[in-house]
C-alpha positions as CSV (number, residue, x, y, z in Angstrom):
1,M,30.4,10.9,-3.6
2,K,26.5,10.7,-4.8
3,F,26.3,9.7,-1.1
4,R,27.9,12.7,0.2
5,T,26.3,15.2,-2.2
6,T,22.8,13.7,-1.0
7,V,23.2,13.9,2.2
8,F,24.7,17.5,2.4
9,L,21.4,18.4,-0.1
10,F,19.3,16.4,2.4
11,I,20.8,18.7,5.3
12,F,20.7,21.9,3.8
13,A,16.8,21.0,3.3
14,L,16.2,20.4,6.9
15,L,18.3,23.5,7.6
16,A,15.2,25.5,5.7
17,Q,12.5,24.0,8.2
18,N,12.1,22.8,11.4
19,V,13.3,19.1,11.3
20,H,12.1,17.7,14.4
21,S,10.8,13.9,14.0
22,I,11.3,12.3,10.3
23,Q,9.1,10.2,8.1
24,V,11.3,7.2,7.7
25,S,11.2,5.4,4.3
26,G,12.0,1.7,3.6
27,L,10.5,0.3,6.9
28,Y,8.9,-2.8,4.7
29,Q,11.7,-3.2,2.4
30,G,14.9,-6.3,3.1
31,T,17.5,-6.9,1.1
32,V,19.5,-10.3,0.9
33,P,22.3,-11.2,-1.0
34,V,21.7,-14.6,-3.1
35,A,23.6,-17.1,-5.0
36,D,21.3,-16.9,-8.1
37,E,17.6,-16.1,-9.0
38,S,16.2,-19.5,-8.4
39,A,13.1,-20.1,-6.3
40,A,15.8,-22.5,-4.1
41,K,17.6,-19.3,-3.3
42,R,14.4,-16.9,-3.3
43,N,12.3,-18.4,-0.6
44,P,15.3,-18.3,2.1
45,A,16.0,-14.9,1.5
46,I,12.6,-13.7,1.8
47,K,12.3,-15.0,5.1
48,Q,15.4,-13.2,5.7
49,A,14.3,-9.8,4.3
50,L,11.1,-10.5,6.5
51,I,13.4,-10.7,9.5
52,Q,14.8,-7.7,8.7
53,V,11.6,-5.7,8.1
54,L,10.5,-6.9,11.4
55,V,13.6,-5.6,13.3
56,K,12.8,-2.0,11.6
57,L,9.0,-2.4,12.8
58,T,9.5,-3.4,16.0
59,G,12.4,-2.0,17.3
60,D,13.5,-5.0,18.8
61,R,16.9,-6.4,17.2
62,N,16.5,-9.8,18.9
63,I,13.0,-10.2,17.3
64,R,14.0,-13.4,15.5
65,S,14.2,-15.3,18.8
66,N,10.8,-14.2,19.8
67,S,8.6,-17.0,19.5
68,D,5.7,-14.9,18.9
69,I,6.9,-14.5,15.3
70,V,6.9,-18.1,14.4
71,P,3.7,-18.1,12.4
72,L,4.7,-14.6,10.4
73,L,7.7,-16.9,9.1
74,E,6.0,-20.0,8.4
75,R,4.9,-18.3,5.1
76,P,6.6,-15.0,4.8
77,E,6.1,-15.1,0.9
78,R,2.2,-14.2,1.6
79,F,3.3,-10.6,2.8
80,V,5.5,-9.7,-0.3
81,Q,4.1,-7.1,-2.5
82,Q,6.8,-7.2,-5.0
83,F,10.6,-8.2,-5.2
84,R,13.3,-7.7,-7.8
85,Y,16.9,-8.5,-8.3
86,R,20.1,-6.0,-8.9
87,Q,23.8,-6.6,-9.1
88,I,26.2,-5.4,-7.0
89,D,29.7,-4.6,-7.9
90,D,32.5,-5.6,-5.5
91,V,34.1,-2.6,-4.0
92,E,37.7,-3.9,-4.1
93,E,36.9,-5.8,-7.2
94,P,34.2,-3.8,-9.8
95,S,34.7,-6.4,-12.2
96,V,33.1,-9.1,-9.7
97,Q,29.3,-8.7,-9.4
98,S,27.0,-10.2,-6.6
99,T,23.6,-10.7,-6.6
100,E,21.0,-9.4,-4.2
101,L,17.3,-9.6,-3.8
102,L,15.1,-6.6,-2.7
103,V,12.1,-7.7,-1.3
104,E,9.1,-5.1,-0.4
105,F,6.3,-6.1,2.1
106,D,2.5,-5.2,1.9
107,E,2.2,-2.6,4.9
108,T,-1.0,-3.5,5.9
109,A,-0.7,-7.0,5.5
110,L,2.1,-7.4,7.8
111,N,0.8,-4.8,10.0
112,D,-2.1,-7.0,10.4
113,G,0.0,-9.9,10.9
114,L,1.8,-8.2,13.8
115,R,-1.1,-7.3,15.7
116,S,-2.9,-10.4,15.3
117,Y,0.1,-12.0,17.5
118,G,0.2,-9.0,19.8
119,L,3.4,-7.6,18.3
120,T,3.8,-3.7,18.7
121,I,4.1,-1.5,15.5
122,W,6.9,1.4,15.9
123,G,5.2,3.9,13.6
124,Q,7.0,5.6,10.4
125,E,7.7,8.8,12.2
126,R,10.3,8.6,14.4
127,P,13.1,11.1,16.3
128,S,15.7,12.6,14.1
129,V,19.0,11.8,15.5
130,L,22.0,14.1,14.9
131,I,25.6,12.4,15.4
132,W,28.8,14.5,16.5
133,L,31.7,11.9,15.8
134,A,35.2,12.4,16.9
135,H,38.4,10.0,16.2
136,E,41.6,10.0,17.3
137,Q,44.3,8.8,14.9
138,N,48.5,9.4,15.4
139,E,47.7,10.9,18.5
140,S,45.8,13.5,16.1
141,R,41.9,14.0,17.0
142,Q,39.4,15.2,14.6
143,L,35.8,15.6,14.0
144,V,34.5,12.9,11.7
145,S,33.2,14.3,8.2
146,F,32.9,13.4,5.1
147,E,36.2,14.7,4.1
148,N,38.1,12.7,6.4
149,K,36.4,9.7,7.0
150,P,33.4,8.8,5.2
151,E,33.2,5.0,5.6
152,Y,32.7,5.8,9.3
153,L,29.5,7.9,8.4
154,N,28.6,5.7,5.7
155,M,28.7,2.3,8.3
156,L,26.8,4.9,10.7
157,D,24.0,5.6,8.6
158,A,23.8,1.8,7.5
159,G,23.6,0.6,10.7
160,A,21.1,3.0,11.5
161,R,19.1,2.5,8.5
162,A,18.9,-1.4,9.4
163,R,17.5,-0.3,12.6
164,G,14.7,2.2,11.0
165,L,16.3,5.4,12.2
166,S,17.8,8.6,9.8
167,L,21.0,10.0,11.3
168,L,21.7,13.4,10.6
169,F,25.2,14.8,10.5
170,P,26.5,18.4,10.9
171,L,27.6,20.3,8.5
172,L,31.0,21.2,10.2
173,D,31.0,24.7,8.4
174,L,32.2,28.1,10.1
175,E,29.2,27.9,12.0
176,D,29.6,24.7,14.1
177,S,33.7,25.4,14.2
178,S,32.5,28.7,16.3
179,Q,30.8,26.7,18.5
180,I,32.0,23.2,19.3
181,S,35.8,21.9,19.0
182,V,36.6,18.2,18.9
183,S,37.4,18.5,22.5
184,D,34.0,19.3,23.4
185,V,32.7,16.2,21.5
186,W,35.9,14.2,22.8
187,G,35.0,15.2,26.6
188,G,31.4,14.7,26.0
189,F,30.7,18.4,27.0
190,K,27.0,19.0,27.3
191,E,26.4,22.6,27.3
192,P,28.6,23.4,23.8
193,I,27.3,20.3,22.1
194,S,23.9,21.0,23.1
195,H,24.1,24.7,21.8
196,A,25.9,23.5,18.2
197,S,22.8,21.1,18.2
198,N,20.2,24.1,18.1
199,R,20.5,24.7,14.6
200,Y,19.7,21.2,13.4
201,Q,16.8,21.3,15.7
202,A,17.1,16.9,16.2
203,D,15.1,15.2,18.8
204,V,18.1,13.0,19.8
205,I,21.4,14.6,20.1
206,L,24.9,12.0,20.1
207,A,28.2,12.7,20.9
208,A,30.7,9.7,20.5
209,K,34.3,9.2,20.3
210,I,36.1,6.2,18.6
211,I,40.0,5.2,19.0
212,Q,42.2,2.3,18.1
213,L,43.6,1.5,20.9
214,S,46.0,-1.3,19.8
215,P,46.5,-3.5,16.0
216,N,43.2,-5.7,17.1
217,L,41.2,-3.4,19.5
218,W,39.4,-0.6,18.7
219,E,36.9,1.3,21.5
220,S,34.2,3.4,21.2
221,K,32.6,5.4,23.8
222,W,29.0,7.2,23.2
223,T,26.9,9.5,24.9
224,A,22.9,10.1,24.0
225,Y,20.9,13.3,25.1
226,I,17.2,11.4,24.5
227,N,14.5,13.7,25.9
228,D,15.5,14.4,29.3
229,L,17.8,11.7,29.6
230,T,21.1,11.4,29.1
231,E,22.7,7.9,28.4
232,S,25.9,6.8,28.1
233,W,27.9,3.4,26.9
234,T,31.2,1.9,25.5
235,S,31.5,-0.6,22.7
236,Q,34.7,-2.8,21.8
237,G,36.0,-4.9,18.7
238,E,38.5,-6.1,16.9
239,L,37.6,-3.7,14.0
240,A,36.0,-0.2,13.7
241,A,33.2,-1.2,11.6
242,I,32.1,-3.7,14.5
243,V,32.4,-0.8,17.1
244,L,30.6,1.4,15.1
245,K,27.7,-0.7,14.3
246,E,27.2,-1.9,18.0
247,G,27.1,1.4,19.0
248,V,24.3,2.4,16.6
249,D,22.7,-0.9,17.8
250,E,22.8,0.3,21.2
251,L,21.6,3.9,20.3
252,A,18.2,2.4,18.4
253,D,18.0,0.0,21.3
254,R,17.6,3.1,24.0
255,I,15.6,5.2,21.5
256,A,13.0,2.4,20.6
257,S,12.7,1.5,24.7
258,Q,11.4,5.1,24.6
259,Y,9.6,5.9,21.7
260,A,8.6,2.4,20.0
261,N,5.0,1.5,21.7
262,T,6.0,-1.1,24.0
263,G,2.9,-1.1,26.2
264,S,-0.3,-2.4,26.3
265,S,-1.7,-3.2,22.7
266,V,-5.5,-3.0,23.7
267,S,-7.4,-1.0,21.8
268,E,-9.1,2.1,23.9
269,V,-11.4,4.8,22.8
270,I,-10.1,8.5,23.6
271,E,-11.8,11.5,23.1
272,L,-9.9,14.5,21.9
273,L,-10.2,18.3,21.7
274,V,-8.3,20.2,19.2
275,T,-7.9,24.1,19.2
276,D,-7.0,26.7,16.7
277,V,-9.0,24.8,13.9
278,D,-10.6,27.6,12.2
279,N,-10.7,26.6,8.4
280,L,-11.3,23.8,6.5
281,D,-7.6,23.5,5.8
282,K,-6.8,23.5,9.3
283,Y,-9.3,20.8,10.0
284,A,-8.3,18.6,6.8
285,R,-4.6,18.8,8.5
286,A,-5.6,17.7,11.6
287,L,-7.7,14.9,10.5
288,A,-5.0,13.6,8.2
289,Y,-2.2,13.9,11.0
290,L,-4.3,11.9,13.2
291,E,-5.0,9.3,10.8
292,S,-1.3,9.0,9.9
293,V,-0.2,8.2,13.4
294,Q,0.6,4.5,13.7
295,S,-1.2,4.0,17.0
296,I,-4.4,5.1,16.0
297,S,-6.6,2.8,14.4
298,S,-9.6,5.1,13.8
299,V,-10.5,8.7,13.8
300,Q,-14.2,9.9,13.8
301,V,-15.5,13.5,14.2
302,K,-17.7,14.1,17.0
303,R,-18.4,17.8,16.9
304,V,-16.9,20.6,15.0
305,S,-17.5,24.2,16.7
306,R,-15.6,27.4,15.3
307,N,-12.3,27.2,16.4
308,N,-12.2,23.6,17.9
309,V,-13.1,20.0,16.5
310,I,-13.6,17.0,19.1
311,F,-12.3,13.6,17.2
312,T,-12.6,10.2,18.9
313,L,-10.0,7.8,18.4
314,I,-9.7,4.4,19.1
315,N,-6.1,4.0,20.0
316,R,-3.5,1.4,21.0
317,G,-1.3,1.6,24.2
318,G,-3.7,4.0,26.1
319,L,-2.8,8.2,27.1
320,A,1.0,7.6,27.3
321,A,1.2,6.2,23.9
322,I,-0.9,8.8,22.2
323,D,0.7,11.4,23.9
324,Q,4.6,10.6,22.7
325,S,3.1,9.7,19.1
326,I,1.4,13.0,18.6
327,E,4.4,14.9,20.4
328,L,6.7,13.7,18.1
329,G,5.3,14.6,14.9
330,K,5.3,18.5,15.7
331,T,1.6,19.0,14.3
332,L,-0.1,19.2,17.6
333,E,0.9,20.4,21.0
334,L,-0.3,19.3,24.4
335,V,-2.6,22.0,26.2
336,S,-3.9,19.7,28.9
337,N,-4.6,16.0,29.8
338,N,-6.8,16.6,32.5
339,E,-10.8,16.1,32.5
340,Q,-10.9,16.8,28.5
341,L,-7.7,15.3,26.6
342,T,-6.7,19.0,24.4
343,Y,-4.6,19.8,21.6
344,R,-3.6,23.3,19.8
345,L,-3.0,22.7,16.1
346,L,0.7,24.2,15.6
347,P,1.1,26.6,12.5
348,R,3.1,25.2,9.6
C-alpha cells in the first residue's frame, strides 16, 4: 500500500507541472544480499554493488564483460562513500529476515574513474517513461493497475530502477478511460495511445501486453515510441517476472542507445549563446543548468549583453551530445546551430 500511495502522489505532482525528463536518484547506490555483516562477505558484496551502479551509469547491462572496468573492480572500496546494513522481512514468511548491504559510492571519484578509462557516463537527467500495460487472464483483458495487478507494476518499477530509469504509470481514471481502451493497447494503436499519453507529457511512451500461453510459458509484446522512432520486440519466459524484466531491460537498452552519450569521449570547446536572459535570476538559472549537464565539464561566461549571454563550454562528445542533453532538460530550446550555436531560455 505504501508503494502504491507514493506512486500516485508522485504522478499527481507530475501532472501539476511539465513532466518531460526526470532527475533520476539512486544512480550511485547499490544493494546486495549478504549472509552476515563480516568483512569477508562485505568486500565481494561491494564489488557486486559497484557493478550494479556501473550498469546504471553507462546504460550497458553487459558492462560486467567489458574489460575496461577491470581496473575499477580491483579495489572497489576506494569509491565507497558510505555503507550500511538493513534487515528485510521475507514476503512469504515475515518471521524470517535476511540482510542487505546498501552501498553509496562517491559520485566525483567514480565519475573520474570511469572517464580515466574512456567509459561514458549517462547523466542523471533521463527521459521520463510512461507505460501502458495490458494483460489477459481467463480470456479477459484489462489494463494493469495497482488495483488488479500491483505485482506487475512493482516488477516493472524494480527492473527500471536497476537500469537507472523512472517509470510513470497512468492513473486509469475517467479521463484516461474516455480516451483509451484495453483494445487500443492490446492492438498497439498509436493514435489513441499517443492522445491519452499527452496529459503525462512523457519523453518515451511504452505500450505492452502480457499473456500466459501455457502453464510454463509467458509472452510479452512491447512497442516503444522514442523520439520519432517506433520500436517493437517480444520476450518469452517461464514466469511473468522474467518476461517483464526482459522487456524493461530491452527498453532501457534502446533508450540508452539514443540518450546515453556513447560517442567520442574527447573534450572540445564550444561557444553557446543563450537568449532571453534579461535579469539576474534568469542568468543564474541558465548558468546553473549548463553546469548540471553531465557531458559539460566546464562552463565559463564569455560575454553578457542586455538580453543575451555567451558561454564557453568544455563538452565531451561534440555537438550531438550537447544538443541531446540540453534538449532533454527542457530548460533551453535550440534556436540555431549554424554559425552561432544559439539557445533560448525557456520560461519556468
